[in-house]
N, C-alpha and C positions, 0 to 999 in steps of 0.2 A: 268468795274468790274462785273456789273450785267450780261452783255452779256457772259462773261467768265463763270460765275457761272451757267447761264442757259444752256450753251453748255455742261458743265460737267454733269449737271443733266440729260440732254438728253442722253449723252453717257452712264451714269450709268444705265438709264432705258433700253437702248438698250441691254446692256450686261445681265441685269436681265431677260429680255424677252427671250434671246437666251438660257439661262440656264434652262428654263422650261422643265419639263419631258414631254415626248410624249408617249401616248399609242395608237398604231395603230392596227386596226383589218381589214384585207382584204383590205388594202390600204386606209381605211377611217381615216382621220386625226381627232382626237377628242380632240385636245387641244394643243395650243402652236405652235411654229415653229419647224420644223424638226431639230433634233440635229445630225450632221454628224461627231461628234467627236468620237474618238476610245474608249471612256469610256462608250459608249452606248451598249445595249444588244439587239440582234435580236432573236425573237422566231418564228420559222416556225412550226406551229402546224397542224396535219393531218386534223382535222375537228373540227368545233364548233357546229356541228349538232348532238352532242352526249353529254349527261350530264357529263360523265366521263372526257372528254377533256375540257369542260367548267370549271369544278372544277380545273383541272390541270392548266388552264390558269389563273383562279382567284387566285390560290395559288402563282403563279409566279408574278402576278401583285401586290399583297399585299406585298410580300417580296421586290420587286423593289421599291415600294413606301416607305416602311420602311427604305430601304437602301439609298434612295435619288438618285436612278439610273434611267436612261432612258431605258424603255423597249418598243420595237416595236414588236407587235404580228401580224403575218400574217396567215390567215386561208386558207389552201390549198383546203378545200372542198373535201377531199378524192380523189384528182386528182394529180397523181404523176407528170405530166407535169407542172401543175400550181405550185406545190411545188418547182420544179427546178427553175422556173421563179421567184418565191417569194424569194428564197435564193439569186439569182443573184441581185434582187432588194435590199435586205438587205445589200449585199456586197457593192453595189454602194452607200449606205447611210453612209458607213464608220464605221460600227459597230466594236467593239473590240472582242466580243464574240458572237458566234452563238449557240443558243439552238435549237435542231431539234428533232421533234417527227415525224418520217417518215410515209408517206402514204405507201410506198413500200421500204423495207430496201435495196434492190438492186438498184432500179431506182434512189434513192436519192444520191447515192455514187458520181457520177461525180460532182454534184453541191457542195457537202461537200468537195471534194478534191480541188475544185477551191477556196473555202473559206480558206482552210488550206494553199494553195499555196500563198495566199495573206497575210499570217501572222495572220489570224483570229483564235482564239481559238474556239474549238468546243466541245459541250456537247450534247450527245444524251440522250433523256428521254423517258422512257416507252418502246421504240422500238430501236433496234440496227441499226447501219449503216454497212451493210455487206461489207467486204473487205477494210475497212478504220479504221485506229487507231485514235480514237478521244481522246481528253484530259481527258474526264471522261464520263462514261456510268452510268446513273441512271435508275434503273428499279426494278420492283418487280421480285421475283423468279417465273416466269410464269410456269415453268415445275413443281416445287413443288406444287404450288397452284392448277394446273389442276389435278395432280395426287391425291392430297388430296381430291378434290371434287369428283373425280371418285371413289376412295375407299369408300367414304361415300355413293355414289349412289349404289355401289355393296352391301354394308351392308343393304340397304333398299330393293333392288329388287332381290338379290340373284345371285348366280353363273350361268353363261351361259344365263342370261336373254337377250332378244333382245333390242338393244339400237341404237339410231341414234346420229350422230355428226353433229352439225351445225358449219361450219368452218368460220373463219374470212377472211379478205381481203387477197387474195393469195399474197405471197411474204412478208407480214408484219411479222416481227420477233415474235410479240406477238402471231400471229396465228400459226406460226411454232412451237413455244415453248409450247403453250397450247395444241396443237395437240400431241406433243411428250409426255407431261405429261399424257394426257388422255390415249394414247395408251400404255404407260408404265404399266398402271393398267388394262385397258380394254382388251388388247390382250391376257392376261393370264386368264381372268375371265369372260368376257362378249362376247356376239355374236353381233358384230357391223354389222348391216344389211344395214345401209345407212349412207353416209356422203356427204355433199354438202355445198358449200359456200353460205353464205347469207350476206357476206361483212360487218359484224358487224352492220347490219341495222335491225331495228325492223320490218318494213313492209316486207322486203325481208325474214326475219326469219319466219314470218307468212305464206308467200306464199310457201317457201321451205318446211316448216313443213306440210302444207296441201298436197303437192305433195308426201312427204314421207309417210304420213298416207294412201294415196290412194294405194300405192304399198305395204305398210307394216302396215296393221291395227292392228297387234298384238304387236307393239313396246311397251315396258314397261318403257323405260327411255330415256332421252335426255341429252346429254352434249353439251352446247353451249359455244363457245369461248368468248362470252361476254353477259352481261345482256340484251342488246337491242334485240339481236337475241333470247335469252331465253324468254323474255316477248312476242315477236312475236309468238314463238312456243306455249306459254301458250294460246294465243288467238285462235290459230288454233286447239289446243287440246280440248278446251272447257271443257265439263263435263267428258271426258274420264279419267280413272285412270292411267295416265302416269306421272311419276315423272321427273321433269326438274331441272337441276342444271346449274347455270350460273357463270359469272366471272366479277367482278368489284365492287359489292355491291353498285350500284347506289341507290338513294332514292326509286325509284319505285320498284326495285328488292327486297330491304330489306322489304318493305311493303308487297310484294307478298310472301316472305318467312314467314313473321309474320302471314298472313292470310291463309297460307297453299296452295297458288296457285303455289309456287315454293318450291322445297325441300331444296335448299341451294344456296348460292353464295359465291364467294371468295372475301374478302375485301382487296382491295389495298388501298392506301392512296394518291389519286391524288393531293390533296392540298399540302401534305407533299412533294411529288415529285416535284411539281412546285416550292415550297419554297426552297427545297434543290438545285434545278437546278440554281436558281438565286443566292443563297448563294455561290455556287461553281463558278458561273460566276464572282461574285464580287471578290472572292479570286484570280481568274485568272487575272482579271484586275489589281489587286494589285501586281502581280508578284509572288504570293504564289504558292507552289506546292499543288496539289490536288490528291485524290485517283483516280486510273484509273477506278475502279468499285465501285459504291456506291449502295448497295442493300437496298431496302425498304421492310419491312416485310409484309407478307400476313397473313390472318386469315380466317378460314371457318366460315360462318355465317349460322346457322340453327335456326329452331324455338325453 
């Protein structure tokens, strides 16, 4: 009888260990055994070398923990090829829902199509997957936010002032949409003398801005597709009287606005986007219908 009881105890212990939630970043197992059941959620994120996406990931993790769901997070490191490999890895783990924040909205499409073909539900967050109909797309209104920021810049520097545009990762839907919003306002009222990609990266933003200033020392304003590039531009600008607006409202950018180093930034809510993505994933796992598009509001932050 004691042997039977001991055997049952061991069996129950084994099942309880199997049910542990696992949070994985870039393939690093940080707790428990891997759960390959279809009620787990995979999250392929473009990069964790950016405060905005760290907050996005943290919002998703907090909601998954609250819901008692397994969430596996893989960091693509801004590498489209690695992201495709990461998604295939998540598929092999037997996830039920894939949340994807694309590095490149075009390049990620084949891997997402593969997930859908295998019966996996897909949610895009912050950036779209071009040419693929996902179950739900969660994102800020990038066009509206960029246009709003540009109109504010125009109000400060005046009509036909010379400006530069720091563009995000080529092919990323956020870069495309923010560029569209900028040009909706700028093409009518400003003189855009330079535009160049800095890949959403702070150090590249500084280097690119230094180069722009060498060719265009009379630039009066800068619109950057994200705050990391905007902060890099601020470093390059130094004491010059050039106004910079960014996008994302990261902590560093908000501080820069408060102390006058930046003119404005557009506040998204990455924690809310991550939370909403996991809530939507849980609904899909339960067989519920979800909205095809879930917008998250934006707000202009000024001093």
